[in-house]
FIKOLZA-1660 file (N, C-alpha, C; in steps of 0.1 Angstrom, whole numbers, plus 5000, padded with zeros to 4 digits):
% residues 265
   i   px   py   pz ch aa at
   1 7203 3950 7480  A  M  N
   1 7194 3945 7490  A  M CA
   1 7198 3934 7495  A  M  C
   2 7203 3925 7488  A  I  N
   2 7211 3909 7491  A  I CA
   2 7219 3913 7503  A  I  C
   3 7228 3922 7503  A  R  N
   3 7237 3925 7512  A  R CA
   3 7232 3929 7523  A  R  C
   4 7222 3936 7524  A  R  N
   4 7213 3940 7537  A  R CA
   4 7208 3929 7544  A  R  C
   5 7199 3920 7537  A  I  N
   5 7192 3909 7541  A  I CA
   5 7205 3897 7546  A  I  C
   6 7216 3895 7542  A  A  N
   6 7226 3892 7549  A  A CA
   6 7231 3895 7562  A  A  C
   7 7231 3908 7561  A  T  N
   7 7237 3915 7574  A  T CA
   7 7224 3913 7584  A  T  C
   8 7212 3914 7583  A  L  N
   8 7202 3912 7593  A  L CA
   8 7204 3898 7596  A  L  C
   9 7206 3888 7589  A  V  N
   9 7208 3875 7592  A  V CA
   9 7220 3870 7602  A  V  C
  10 7231 3877 7601  A  L  N
  10 7242 3877 7610  A  L CA
  10 7239 3885 7621  A  L  C
  11 7234 3896 7624  A  V  N
  11 7230 3901 7635  A  V CA
  11 7219 3891 7644  A  V  C
  12 7210 3884 7637  A  A  N
  12 7201 3878 7644  A  A CA
  12 7210 3866 7648  A  A  C
  13 7216 3858 7641  A  G  N
  13 7225 3850 7646  A  G CA
  13 7232 3853 7660  A  G  C
  14 7237 3866 7660  A  A  N
  14 7245 3870 7672  A  A CA
  14 7234 3871 7685  A  A  C
  15 7225 3876 7681  A  V  N
  15 7215 3875 7691  A  V CA
  15 7208 3863 7697  A  V  C
  16 7209 3851 7689  A  V  N
  16 7203 3840 7690  A  V CA
  16 7217 3833 7702  A  V  C
  17 7230 3835 7697  A  G  N
  17 7238 3830 7703  A  G CA
  17 7242 3835 7715  A  G  C
  18 7239 3848 7718  A  I  N
  18 7239 3852 7733  A  I CA
  18 7229 3849 7741  A  I  C
  19 7216 3849 7734  A  A  N
  19 7208 3841 7744  A  A CA
  19 7210 3827 7747  A  A  C
  20 7216 3820 7740  A  C  N
  20 7220 3807 7744  A  C CA
  20 7233 3805 7756  A  C  C
  21 7241 3819 7759  A  V  N
  21 7252 3816 7767  A  V CA
  21 7246 3813 7783  A  V  C
  22 7250 3803 7790  A  D  N
  22 7246 3799 7801  A  D CA
  22 7252 3811 7812  A  D  C
  23 7242 3820 7818  A  M  N
  23 7246 3833 7825  A  M CA
  23 7247 3827 7842  A  M  C
  24 7245 3816 7842  A  S  N
  24 7246 3810 7858  A  S CA
  24 7258 3810 7865  A  S  C
  25 7258 3806 7878  A  A  N
  25 7270 3807 7882  A  A CA
  25 7284 3801 7877  A  A  C
  26 7296 3805 7877  A  P  N
  26 7307 3799 7871  A  P CA
  26 7312 3785 7875  A  P  C
  27 7312 3777 7867  A  K  N
  27 7320 3761 7873  A  K CA
  27 7331 3763 7880  A  K  C
  28 7333 3752 7886  A  G  N
  28 7346 3752 7895  A  G CA
  28 7343 3759 7910  A  G  C
  29 7353 3755 7917  A  P  N
  29 7349 3759 7932  A  P CA
  29 7348 3776 7934  A  P  C
  30 7339 3776 7946  A  A  N
  30 7338 3791 7949  A  A CA
  30 7348 3795 7960  A  A  C
  31 7350 3784 7966  A  S  N
  31 7363 3784 7980  A  S CA
  31 7370 3770 7979  A  S  C
  32 7382 3769 7987  A  I  N
  32 7388 3756 7990  A  I CA
  32 7391 3757 8005  A  I  C
  33 7395 3747 8010  A  S  N
  33 7402 3745 8026  A  S CA
  33 7417 3749 8026  A  S  C
  34 7416 3750 8039  A  S  N
  34 7434 3755 8038  A  S CA
  34 7438 3743 8036  A  S  C
  35 7453 3743 8036  A  L  N
  35 7462 3732 8027  A  L CA
  35 7460 3720 8043  A  L  C
  36 7455 3706 8037  A  L  N
  36 7455 3698 8048  A  L CA
  36 7469 3688 8049  A  L  C
  37 7476 3689 8057  A  L  N
  37 7487 3681 8058  A  L CA
  37 7484 3668 8068  A  L  C
  38 7491 3657 8061  A  P  N
  38 7490 3646 8069  A  P CA
  38 7497 3648 8081  A  P  C
  39 7507 3652 8083  A  S  N
  39 7519 3655 8094  A  S CA
  39 7522 3669 8095  A  S  C
  40 7525 3672 8107  A  P  N
  40 7532 3685 8106  A  P CA
  40 7544 3689 8098  A  P  C
  41 7554 3676 8097  A  S  N
  41 7568 3676 8092  A  S CA
  41 7573 3665 8084  A  S  C
  42 7584 3667 8078  A  V  N
  42 7587 3657 8070  A  V CA
  42 7602 3653 8074  A  V  C
  43 7604 3641 8077  A  V  N
  43 7619 3634 8078  A  V CA
  43 7627 3636 8066  A  V  C
  44 7638 3639 8069  A  V  N
  44 7649 3640 8057  A  V CA
  44 7652 3625 8054  A  V  C
  45 7646 3622 8037  A  G  N
  45 7651 3610 8035  A  G CA
  45 7638 3605 8031  A  G  C
  46 7629 3608 8036  A  D  N
  46 7614 3600 8039  A  D CA
  46 7603 3611 8034  A  D  C
  47 7592 3603 8037  A  T  N
  47 7580 3611 8027  A  T CA
  47 7569 3617 8039  A  T  C
  48 7558 3622 8038  A  M  N
  48 7552 3626 8045  A  M CA
  48 7541 3617 8048  A  M  C
  49 7540 3613 8061  A  R  N
  49 7532 3602 8065  A  R CA
  49 7519 3606 8076  A  R  C
  50 7508 3601 8077  A  D  N
  50 7497 3603 8083  A  D CA
  50 7500 3598 8098  A  D  C
  51 7491 3597 8106  A  S  N
  51 7492 3592 8122  A  S CA
  51 7491 3580 8123  A  S  C
  52 7494 3573 8114  A  T  N
  52 7492 3556 8113  A  T CA
  52 7506 3553 8111  A  T  C
  53 7515 3564 8102  A  G  N
  53 7527 3559 8096  A  G CA
  53 7525 3558 8082  A  G  C
  54 7515 3555 8078  A  A  N
  54 7512 3553 8062  A  A CA
  54 7516 3566 8053  A  A  C
  55 7523 3564 8043  A  V  N
  55 7526 3573 8034  A  V CA
  55 7512 3580 8028  A  V  C
  56 7513 3595 8031  A  A  N
  56 7500 3602 8027  A  A CA
  56 7503 3616 8019  A  A  C
  57 7491 3619 8009  A  P  N
  57 7496 3632 8002  A  P CA
  57 7488 3645 8008  A  P  C
  58 7493 3654 8002  A  L  N
  58 7488 3670 8005  A  L CA
  58 7473 3671 7999  A  L  C
  59 7463 3676 8005  A  R  N
  59 7452 3675 8003  A  R CA
  59 7443 3691 8004  A  R  C
  60 7436 3691 7994  A  V  N
  60 7429 3706 7998  A  V CA
  60 7412 3701 7993  A  V  C
  61 7402 3706 8000  A  I  N
  61 7389 3702 7997  A  I CA
  61 7383 3714 7990  A  I  C
  62 7376 3713 7980  A  A  N
  62 7373 3727 7973  A  A CA
  62 7356 3724 7977  A  A  C
  63 7348 3738 7977  A  Y  N
  63 7336 3737 7978  A  Y CA
  63 7328 3750 7968  A  Y  C
  64 7316 3746 7967  A  D  N
  64 7308 3753 7959  A  D CA
  64 7300 3765 7966  A  D  C
  65 7295 3773 7958  A  A  N
  65 7289 3783 7965  A  A CA
  65 7279 3781 7978  A  A  C
  66 7273 3769 7979  A  N  N
  66 7266 3766 7990  A  N CA
  66 7275 3757 8002  A  N  C
  67 7287 3758 7998  A  D  N
  67 7295 3752 8010  A  D CA
  67 7292 3736 8008  A  D  C
  68 7290 3730 7996  A  V  N
  68 7291 3716 7998  A  V CA
  68 7306 3714 7987  A  V  C
  69 7310 3704 7995  A  A  N
  69 7324 3697 7988  A  A CA
  69 7320 3691 7973  A  A  C
  70 7330 3696 7965  A  L  N
  70 7329 3692 7954  A  L CA
  70 7339 3680 7952  A  L  C
  71 7335 3669 7946  A  P  N
  71 7342 3655 7944  A  P CA
  71 7348 3654 7932  A  P  C
  72 7358 3650 7927  A  G  N
  72 7366 3645 7914  A  G CA
  72 7376 3660 7911  A  G  C
  73 7378 3670 7921  A  I  N
  73 7385 3682 7916  A  I CA
  73 7399 3681 7916  A  I  C
  74 7407 3685 7907  A  T  N
  74 7421 3683 7905  A  T CA
  74 7429 3695 7914  A  T  C
  75 7437 3692 7923  A  S  N
  75 7443 3702 7933  A  S CA
  75 7457 3702 7927  A  S  C
  76 7466 3715 7929  A  Q  N
  76 7479 3712 7926  A  Q CA
  76 7486 3721 7939  A  Q  C
  77 7498 3716 7939  A  F  N
  77 7507 3719 7949  A  F CA
  77 7519 3724 7945  A  F  C
  78 7526 3735 7954  A  F  N
  78 7539 3741 7950  A  F CA
  78 7545 3746 7959  A  F  C
  79 7560 3743 7961  A  V  N
  79 7570 3745 7969  A  V CA
  79 7575 3762 7963  A  V  C
  80 7572 3771 7973  A  T  N
  80 7575 3783 7967  A  T CA
  80 7590 3788 7971  A  T  C
  81 7599 3778 7977  A  D  N
  81 7612 3785 7982  A  D CA
  81 7623 3781 7973  A  D  C
  82 7632 3790 7970  A  S  N
  82 7643 3785 7961  A  S CA
  82 7652 3777 7970  A  S  C
  83 7657 3766 7961  A  F  N
  83 7666 3758 7970  A  F CA
  83 7661 3751 7981  A  F  C
  84 7649 3742 7976  A  A  N
  84 7639 3740 7986  A  A CA
  84 7644 3726 7991  A  A  C
  85 7642 3727 8005  A  A  N
  85 7646 3712 8014  A  A CA
  85 7640 3698 8010  A  A  C
  86 7628 3704 8003  A  A  N
  86 7620 3695 8000  A  A CA
  86 7615 3695 7984  A  A  C
  87 7608 3680 7980  A  H  N
  87 7599 3685 7968  A  H CA
  87 7586 3678 7968  A  H  C
  88 7578 3678 7960  A  I  N
  88 7568 3673 7958  A  I CA
  88 7562 3665 7945  A  I  C
  89 7559 3651 7949  A  N  N
  89 7564 3642 7935  A  N CA
  89 7547 3644 7928  A  N  C
  90 7549 3634 7917  A  P  N
  90 7534 3636 7908  A  P CA
  90 7520 3632 7918  A  P  C
  91 7524 3626 7930  A  S  N
  91 7515 3621 7937  A  S CA
  91 7508 3629 7950  A  S  C
  92 7516 3640 7948  A  N  N
  92 7514 3651 7957  A  N CA
  92 7518 3648 7969  A  N  C
  93 7531 3639 7972  A  I  N
  93 7536 3633 7983  A  I CA
  93 7552 3644 7988  A  I  C
  94 7550 3650 7999  A  V  N
  94 7561 3657 8001  A  V CA
  94 7573 3647 8005  A  V  C
  95 7585 3647 7997  A  I  N
  95 7596 3642 8000  A  I CA
  95 7608 3649 8008  A  I  C
  96 7615 3646 8016  A  G  N
  96 7621 3654 8024  A  G CA
  96 7634 3651 8016  A  G  C
  97 7647 3661 8017  A  E  N
  97 7657 3658 8012  A  E CA
  97 7670 3666 8021  A  E  C
  98 7670 3678 8028  A  K  N
  98 7676 3679 8037  A  K CA
  98 7669 3690 8046  A  K  C
  99 7678 3691 8061  A  Q  N
  99 7670 3696 8070  A  Q CA
  99 7668 3713 8066  A  Q  C
 100 7656 3718 8070  A  G  N
 100 7653 3731 8069  A  G CA
 100 7638 3733 8069  A  G  C
 101 7630 3742 8062  A  T  N
 101 7620 3745 8062  A  T CA
 101 7615 3749 8047  A  T  C
 102 7600 3743 8041  A  I  N
 102 7596 3748 8029  A  I CA
 102 7584 3755 8032  A  I  C
 103 7578 3763 8023  A  H  N
 103 7565 3770 8021  A  H CA
 103 7560 3762 8009  A  H  C
 104 7546 3759 8014  A  V  N
 104 7536 3748 8005  A  V CA
 104 7524 3760 8003  A  V  C
 105 7520 3760 7988  A  I  N
 105 7505 3763 7990  A  I CA
 105 7499 3751 7979  A  I  C
 106 7486 3753 7981  A  G  N
 106 7474 3746 7973  A  G CA
 106 7468 3756 7965  A  G  C
 107 7466 3747 7953  A  Q  N
 107 7454 3756 7943  A  Q CA
 107 7448 3747 7939  A  Q  C
 108 7433 3755 7935  A  V  N
 108 7423 3745 7926  A  V CA
 108 7420 3755 7920  A  V  C
 109 7421 3753 7903  A  G  N
 109 7416 3762 7893  A  G CA
 109 7423 3777 7900  A  G  C
 110 7416 3790 7901  A  G  N
 110 7423 3799 7901  A  G CA
 110 7424 3805 7918  A  G  C
 111 7420 3794 7925  A  V  N
 111 7419 3797 7941  A  V CA
 111 7432 3791 7949  A  V  C
 112 7438 3800 7955  A  Q  N
 112 7451 3793 7963  A  Q CA
 112 7448 3793 7977  A  Q  C
 113 7454 3784 7984  A  T  N
 113 7454 3783 8001  A  T CA
 113 7465 3796 8007  A  T  C
 114 7463 3797 8017  A  A  N
 114 7477 3803 8022  A  A CA
 114 7488 3796 8025  A  A  C
 115 7500 3801 8024  A  P  N
 115 7513 3791 8025  A  P CA
 115 7513 3782 8039  A  P  C
 116 7516 3771 8036  A  A  N
 116 7523 3764 8052  A  A CA
 116 7532 3761 8051  A  A  C
 117 7538 3763 8064  A  L  N
 117 7552 3760 8066  A  L CA
 117 7555 3749 8074  A  L  C
 118 7565 3739 8065  A  I  N
 118 7567 3725 8068  A  I CA
 118 7580 3725 8071  A  I  C
 119 7584 3720 8085  A  P  N
 119 7598 3717 8086  A  P CA
 119 7603 3703 8080  A  P  C
 120 7615 3702 8076  A  I  N
 120 7621 3690 8073  A  I CA
 120 7632 3686 8082  A  I  C
 121 7625 3676 8089  A  T  N
 121 7635 3675 8101  A  T CA
 121 7645 3659 8102  A  T  C
 122 7651 3658 8114  A  V  N
 122 7656 3644 8116  A  V CA
 122 7646 3636 8119  A  V  C
 123 7649 3622 8118  A  A  N
 123 7640 3611 8124  A  A CA
 123 7641 3609 8140  A  A  C
 124 7632 3611 8144  A  P  N
 124 7634 3610 8163  A  P CA
 124 7639 3596 8169  A  P  C
 125 7648 3594 8175  A  T  N
 125 7652 3584 8183  A  T CA
 125 7651 3583 8196  A  T  C
 126 7648 3594 8206  A  L  N
 126 7646 3591 8216  A  L CA
 126 7635 3603 8223  A  L  C
 127 7624 3598 8232  A  L  N
 127 7617 3608 8240  A  L CA
 127 7620 3609 8253  A  L  C
 128 7620 3617 8257  A  A  N
 128 7629 3620 8275  A  A CA
 128 7620 3630 8282  A  A  C
 129 7621 3629 8292  A  R  N
 129 7615 3640 8299  A  R CA
 129 7624 3652 8301  A  R  C
 130 7619 3664 8303  A  S  N
 130 7627 3674 8304  A  S CA
 130 7626 3680 8313  A  S  C
 131 7636 3685 8321  A  G  N
 131 7639 3690 8337  A  G CA
 131 7631 3682 8344  A  G  C
 132 7628 3685 8359  A  K  N
 132 7624 3681 8369  A  K CA
 132 7606 3682 8370  A  K  C
 133 7597 3671 8371  A  I  N
 133 7584 3670 8378  A  I CA
 133 7581 3676 8391  A  I  C
 134 7580 3684 8395  A  D  N
 134 7575 3691 8409  A  D CA
 134 7564 3690 8412  A  D  C
 135 7562 3689 8426  A  T  N
 135 7549 3689 8432  A  T CA
 135 7537 3701 8425  A  T  C
 136 7526 3695 8425  A  L  N
 136 7518 3707 8422  A  L CA
 136 7512 3711 8433  A  L  C
 137 7513 3724 8434  A  F  N
 137 7508 3730 8447  A  F CA
 137 7493 3738 8441  A  F  C
 138 7482 3733 8447  A  A  N
 138 7469 3740 8440  A  A CA
 138 7463 3746 8450  A  A  C
 139 7467 3759 8449  A  P  N
 139 7458 3769 8460  A  P CA
 139 7443 3765 8462  A  P  C
 140 7437 3768 8477  A  F  N
 140 7423 3766 8476  A  F CA
 140 7418 3779 8485  A  F  C
 141 7411 3789 8478  A  A  N
 141 7405 3800 8486  A  A CA
 141 7393 3800 8488  A  A  C
 142 7385 3785 8488  A  S  N
 142 7372 3786 8490  A  S CA
 142 7362 3793 8480  A  S  C
 143 7366 3794 8467  A  D  N
 143 7359 3799 8457  A  D CA
 143 7360 3787 8443  A  D  C
 144 7354 3795 8431  A  T  N
 144 7356 3787 8422  A  T CA
 144 7362 3796 8411  A  T  C
 145 7371 3803 8412  A  T  N
 145 7378 3812 8403  A  T CA
 145 7392 3805 8400  A  T  C
 146 7399 3813 8392  A  S  N
 146 7413 3808 8394  A  S CA
 146 7422 3811 8404  A  S  C
 147 7420 3817 8412  A  A  N
 147 7424 3813 8425  A  A CA
 147 7425 3803 8431  A  A  C
 148 7418 3793 8428  A  S  N
 148 7419 3780 8434  A  S CA
 148 7420 3770 8421  A  S  C
 149 7427 3775 8414  A  T  N
 149 7431 3765 8402  A  T CA
 149 7449 3765 8402  A  T  C
 150 7456 3754 8406  A  G  N
 150 7470 3752 8403  A  G CA
 150 7474 3745 8393  A  G  C
 151 7484 3744 8388  A  S  N
 151 7494 3738 8376  A  S CA
 151 7505 3734 8377  A  S  C
 152 7510 3725 8367  A  E  N
 152 7523 3720 8366  A  E CA
 152 7526 3719 8351  A  E  C
 153 7538 3722 8347  A  T  N
 153 7544 3719 8335  A  T CA
 153 7550 3706 8332  A  T  C
 154 7544 3700 8321  A  M  N
 154 7550 3687 8320  A  M CA
 154 7557 3689 8306  A  M  C
 155 7572 3688 8307  A  A  N
 155 7579 3689 8294  A  A CA
 155 7586 3678 8290  A  A  C
 156 7589 3676 8275  A  V  N
 156 7596 3664 8269  A  V CA
 156 7603 3670 8260  A  V  C
 157 7614 3663 8255  A  T  N
 157 7623 3668 8246  A  T CA
 157 7622 3656 8234  A  T  C
 158 7625 3657 8223  A  L  N
 158 7625 3644 8215  A  L CA
 158 7634 3648 8204  A  L  C
 159 7646 3641 8202  A  K  N
 159 7659 3642 8196  A  K CA
 159 7660 3627 8186  A  K  C
 160 7669 3633 8179  A  G  N
 160 7673 3624 8167  A  G CA
 160 7692 3624 8166  A  G  C
 161 7696 3619 8157  A  A  N
 161 7710 3616 8157  A  A CA
 161 7715 3630 8158  A  A  C
 162 7728 3630 8164  A  G  N
 162 7737 3638 8170  A  G CA
 162 7729 3649 8181  A  G  C
 163 7718 3644 8188  A  D  N
 163 7714 3651 8198  A  D CA
 163 7701 3663 8192  A  D  C
 164 7697 3665 8180  A  T  N
 164 7695 3673 8173  A  T CA
 164 7679 3671 8173  A  T  C
 165 7671 3683 8177  A  A  N
 165 7655 3683 8177  A  A CA
 165 7649 3678 8166  A  A  C
 166 7639 3668 8172  A  S  N
 166 7630 3663 8156  A  S CA
 166 7619 3672 8159  A  S  C
 167 7616 3681 8148  A  L  N
 167 7607 3692 8148  A  L CA
 167 7592 3685 8142  A  L  C
 168 7583 3691 8144  A  G  N
 168 7568 3688 8137  A  G CA
 168 7561 3678 8142  A  G  C
 169 7566 3669 8152  A  F  N
 169 7559 3657 8157  A  F CA
 169 7550 3656 8166  A  F  C
 170 7539 3653 8164  A  I  N
 170 7529 3651 8175  A  I CA
 170 7530 3646 8188  A  I  C
 171 7531 3649 8200  A  V  N
 171 7530 3642 8211  A  V CA
 171 7517 3642 8218  A  V  C
 172 7511 3633 8225  A  K  N
 172 7502 3632 8235  A  K CA
 172 7504 3627 8247  A  K  C
 173 7497 3635 8253  A  F  N
 173 7499 3634 8270  A  F CA
 173 7483 3631 8273  A  F  C
 174 7484 3618 8279  A  E  N
 174 7472 3611 8285  A  E CA
 174 7471 3610 8299  A  E  C
 175 7459 3614 8305  A  L  N
 175 7457 3616 8320  A  L CA
 175 7452 3600 8322  A  L  C
 176 7463 3593 8328  A  R  N
 176 7457 3580 8333  A  R CA
 176 7453 3576 8345  A  R  C
 177 7457 3584 8353  A  S  N
 177 7450 3583 8367  A  S CA
 177 7450 3599 8375  A  S  C
 178 7441 3603 8385  A  A  N
 178 7442 3615 8388  A  A CA
 178 7431 3613 8401  A  A  C
 179 7434 3622 8414  A  P  N
 179 7425 3624 8425  A  P CA
 179 7411 3623 8418  A  P  C
 180 7403 3619 8427  A  A  N
 180 7387 3620 8424  A  A CA
 180 7382 3631 8425  A  A  C
 181 7372 3635 8414  A  T  N
 181 7364 3647 8413  A  T CA
 181 7352 3644 8416  A  T  C
 182 7344 3658 8420  A  V  N
 182 7330 3656 8420  A  V CA
 182 7326 3663 8403  A  V  C
 183 7312 3656 8402  A  G  N
 183 7308 3662 8389  A  G CA
 183 7307 3678 8387  A  G  C
 184 7306 3685 8374  A  G  N
 184 7305 3699 8372  A  G CA
 184 7306 3702 8357  A  G  C
 185 7304 3714 8355  A  P  N
 185 7304 3719 8341  A  P CA
 185 7318 3716 8335  A  P  C
 186 7324 3719 8344  A  V  N
 186 7341 3718 8340  A  V CA
 186 7348 3706 8347  A  V  C
 187 7360 3700 8339  A  P  N
 187 7370 3691 8348  A  P CA
 187 7375 3695 8359  A  P  C
 188 7375 3684 8369  A  G  N
 188 7385 3691 8380  A  G CA
 188 7399 3690 8378  A  G  C
 189 7402 3679 8372  A  V  N
 189 7417 3676 8368  A  V CA
 189 7420 3673 8355  A  V  C
 190 7426 3682 8346  A  F  N
 190 7429 3682 8331  A  F CA
 190 7438 3685 8324  A  F  C
 191 7443 3680 8313  A  I  N
 191 7455 3685 8306  A  I CA
 191 7452 3697 8297  A  I  C
 192 7459 3707 8297  A  S  N
 192 7457 3719 8290  A  S CA
 192 7467 3723 8283  A  S  C
 193 7467 3735 8276  A  D  N
 193 7475 3743 8269  A  D CA
 193 7480 3752 8281  A  D  C
 194 7489 3767 8276  A  D  N
 194 7493 3775 8284  A  D CA
 194 7481 3782 8292  A  D  C
 195 7468 3782 8286  A  G  N
 195 7458 3786 8294  A  G CA
 195 7447 3776 8303  A  G  C
 196 7435 3778 8298  A  T  N
 196 7426 3765 8304  A  T CA
 196 7422 3757 8295  A  T  C
 197 7425 3759 8283  A  K  N
 197 7415 3748 8272  A  K CA
 197 7419 3738 8273  A  K  C
 198 7413 3726 8273  A  V  N
 198 7416 3712 8275  A  V CA
 198 7419 3709 8261  A  V  C
 199 7436 3705 8262  A  T  N
 199 7444 3702 8251  A  T CA
 199 7456 3691 8251  A  T  C
 200 7451 3679 8251  A  P  N
 200 7462 3671 8254  A  P CA
 200 7473 3664 8243  A  P  C
 201 7473 3673 8237  A  V  N
 201 7485 3675 8223  A  V CA
 201 7494 3684 8221  A  V  C
 202 7505 3683 8218  A  D  N
 202 7512 3693 8218  A  D CA
 202 7523 3688 8202  A  D  C
 203 7527 3697 8195  A  T  N
 203 7538 3694 8185  A  T CA
 203 7551 3697 8189  A  T  C
 204 7561 3692 8182  A  T  N
 204 7573 3694 8189  A  T CA
 204 7579 3705 8181  A  T  C
 205 7587 3713 8190  A  D  N
 205 7594 3726 8183  A  D CA
 205 7611 3722 8186  A  D  C
 206 7620 3735 8187  A  A  N
 206 7631 3732 8191  A  A CA
 206 7633 3727 8205  A  A  C
 207 7626 3731 8215  A  S  N
 207 7626 3726 8227  A  S CA
 207 7619 3713 8232  A  S  C
 208 7612 3708 8225  A  G  N
 208 7602 3695 8227  A  G CA
 208 7587 3701 8225  A  G  C
 209 7582 3694 8236  A  A  N
 209 7566 3695 8239  A  A CA
 209 7564 3698 8250  A  A  C
 210 7554 3705 8255  A  S  N
 210 7550 3704 8268  A  S CA
 210 7533 3708 8268  A  S  C
 211 7527 3702 8278  A  R  N
 211 7513 3707 8283  A  R CA
 211 7511 3710 8299  A  R  C
 212 7501 3713 8304  A  R  N
 212 7500 3716 8319  A  R CA
 212 7491 3707 8322  A  R  C
 213 7492 3703 8335  A  L  N
 213 7484 3695 8343  A  L CA
 213 7477 3703 8349  A  L  C
 214 7463 3707 8353  A  M  N
 214 7455 3718 8358  A  M CA
 214 7446 3709 8369  A  M  C
 215 7444 3717 8381  A  V  N
 215 7436 3710 8392  A  V CA
 215 7427 3724 8396  A  V  C
 216 7415 3719 8395  A  R  N
 216 7404 3728 8401  A  R CA
 216 7401 3723 8414  A  R  C
 217 7409 3728 8426  A  T  N
 217 7407 3724 8439  A  T CA
 217 7392 3723 8443  A  T  C
 218 7382 3732 8440  A  W  N
 218 7370 3732 8448  A  W CA
 218 7362 3718 8441  A  W  C
 219 7367 3713 8433  A  L  N
 219 7361 3699 8425  A  L CA
 219 7365 3688 8431  A  L  C
 220 7377 3689 8440  A  L  N
 220 7383 3676 8445  A  L CA
 220 7375 3670 8451  A  L  C
 221 7372 3656 8453  A  A  N
 221 7360 3648 8463  A  A CA
 221 7365 3646 8473  A  A  C
 222 7379 3643 8476  A  N  N
 222 7384 3639 8493  A  N CA
 222 7389 3650 8495  A  N  C
 223 7379 3652 8509  A  D  N
 223 7379 3665 8518  A  D CA
 223 7396 3664 8523  A  D  C
 224 7402 3652 8527  A  S  N
 224 7412 3656 8533  A  S CA
 224 7423 3663 8526  A  S  C
 225 7423 3657 8510  A  L  N
 225 7428 3663 8503  A  L CA
 225 7428 3678 8499  A  L  C
 226 7418 3681 8497  A  K  N
 226 7410 3697 8500  A  K CA
 226 7414 3704 8507  A  K  C
 227 7417 3698 8522  A  A  N
 227 7422 3707 8533  A  A CA
 227 7435 3706 8535  A  A  C
 228 7444 3701 8525  A  G  N
 228 7457 3700 8525  A  G CA
 228 7463 3691 8540  A  G  C
 229 7458 3680 8539  A  L  N
 229 7460 3672 8551  A  L CA
 229 7465 3659 8545  A  L  C
 230 7465 3657 8531  A  K  N
 230 7472 3646 8523  A  K CA
 230 7476 3650 8510  A  K  C
 231 7486 3642 8505  A  T  N
 231 7487 3644 8490  A  T CA
 231 7485 3632 8482  A  T  C
 232 7483 3636 8470  A  D  N
 232 7478 3625 8460  A  D CA
 232 7486 3628 8449  A  D  C
 233 7483 3616 8437  A  S  N
 233 7492 3621 8426  A  S CA
 233 7484 3620 8414  A  S  C
 234 7488 3623 8403  A  A  N
 234 7484 3622 8388  A  A CA
 234 7494 3616 8379  A  A  C
 235 7490 3604 8370  A  V  N
 235 7498 3597 8363  A  V CA
 235 7494 3602 8348  A  V  C
 236 7504 3606 8341  A  V  N
 236 7504 3610 8326  A  V CA
 236 7513 3603 8320  A  V  C
 237 7508 3594 8306  A  L  N
 237 7513 3590 8298  A  L CA
 237 7518 3596 8288  A  L  C
 238 7529 3600 8283  A  V  N
 238 7531 3609 8271  A  V CA
 238 7539 3598 8258  A  V  C
 239 7535 3597 8249  A  T  N
 239 7536 3590 8239  A  T CA
 239 7538 3598 8224  A  T  C
 240 7544 3593 8215  A  T  N
 240 7549 3598 8200  A  T CA
 240 7555 3583 8194  A  T  C
 241 7555 3588 8181  A  S  N
 241 7555 3579 8172  A  S CA
 241 7562 3580 8157  A  S  C
 242 7571 3573 8150  A  Y  N
 242 7572 3574 8138  A  Y CA
 242 7573 3562 8129  A  Y  C
 243 7567 3564 8118  A  K  N
 243 7563 3553 8108  A  K CA
 243 7554 3543 8117  A  K  C
 244 7545 3548 8124  A  G  N
 244 7537 3541 8129  A  G CA
 244 7542 3532 8143  A  G  C
 245 7554 3534 8146  A  R  N
 245 7559 3528 8157  A  R CA
 245 7564 3538 8170  A  R  C
 246 7562 3533 8181  A  P  N
 246 7566 3542 8193  A  P CA
 246 7580 3546 8191  A  P  C
 247 7583 3558 8194  A  V  N
 247 7599 3562 8195  A  V CA
 247 7602 3556 8209  A  V  C
 248 7617 3552 8208  A  L  N
 248 7624 3548 8223  A  L CA
 248 7618 3559 8232  A  L  C
 249 7614 3554 8241  A  G  N
 249 7613 3561 8259  A  G CA
 249 7596 3564 8256  A  G  C
 250 7589 3562 8246  A  S  N
 250 7576 3560 8244  A  S CA
 250 7569 3549 8248  A  S  C
 251 7559 3549 8254  A  P  N
 251 7552 3558 8265  A  P CA
 251 7562 3561 8276  A  P  C
 252 7561 3575 8277  A  L  N
 252 7569 3580 8293  A  L CA
 252 7559 3584 8301  A  L  C
 253 7562 3575 8315  A  R  N
 253 7555 3577 8325  A  R CA
 253 7556 3590 8335  A  R  C
 254 7549 3599 8333  A  L  N
 254 7549 3608 8345  A  L CA
 254 7542 3608 8358  A  L  C
 255 7546 3609 8367  A  V  N
 255 7541 3611 8381  A  V CA
 255 7540 3623 8388  A  V  C
 256 7529 3630 8390  A  I  N
 256 7528 3645 8397  A  I CA
 256 7523 3644 8409  A  I  C
 257 7530 3647 8422  A  P  N
 257 7523 3649 8432  A  P CA
 257 7514 3662 8433  A  P  C
 258 7502 3660 8442  A  I  N
 258 7492 3669 8441  A  I CA
 258 7493 3673 8458  A  I  C
 259 7495 3685 8460  A  K  N
 259 7492 3689 8475  A  K CA
 259 7484 3702 8472  A  K  C
 260 7471 3705 8480  A  V  N
 260 7464 3715 8482  A  V CA
 260 7471 3724 8491  A  V  C
 261 7474 3737 8488  A  K  N
 261 7475 3747 8495  A  K CA
 261 7466 3759 8502  A  K  C
 262 7462 3760 8514  A  L  N
 262 7450 3768 8518  A  L CA
 262 7456 3780 8518  A  L  C
 263 7449 3788 8510  A  T  N
 263 7451 3806 8511  A  T CA
 263 7442 3812 8520  A  T  C
 264 7444 3826 8526  A  V  N
 264 7433 3832 8530  A  V CA
 264 7432 3843 8521  A  V  C
 265 7421 3848 8518  A  R  N
 265 7419 3857 8512  A  R CA
 265 7409 3870 8519  A  R  C
% end
């Protein structure tokens, strides 16, 4: 009889224990951001730096189930390559050791980011124009389509010791002056990617960096320019920096003549 009572007490205690378990959402992040890089690359013998040139760590932002950022969450970062060209120190700062590329993932709790590819590159010593800047011939077909849009590529190189390309540096293309345009829902003269998206920055690869100067001729304000009777120019300043200081050759001033070419449709 006593043994039976003891068993009942144990069962009751187990039921009470179950009732006290917190069945709400689990602690920790429901999701995390992608890996946040202070810069796209790291120089051999140097640390990863932000846009001002200051040494900066890798970061990941964790979110709860309501997409609210969680403060004070510990992140971990791992280089997944064997014989890696860089390592991550205890402060989550990438330190370059030799030229190459590394794959890095971030982790918070049991949630991981997708791998990020980071080039380990040479320090840049010279920004220079690549090739020749030709006259931008902008067609005008009396409509507001791509048939009345012209463009010209602006390409630059960024190189370091031994004429080696410096990879993963942000290059800015700033439109300092251009022919006057009339107001509209879209810009008349602007800097873009390979399409028509306004994007005045690029990141260097083995060939350097480039953007396109775009002209929508139907938005030009000067009638003589629009009619092909005169030529005007746009001025673009190209800049890049390392350790917060301009690289030699920066700013690079590009002058692009603009000529409208009438077309018959």
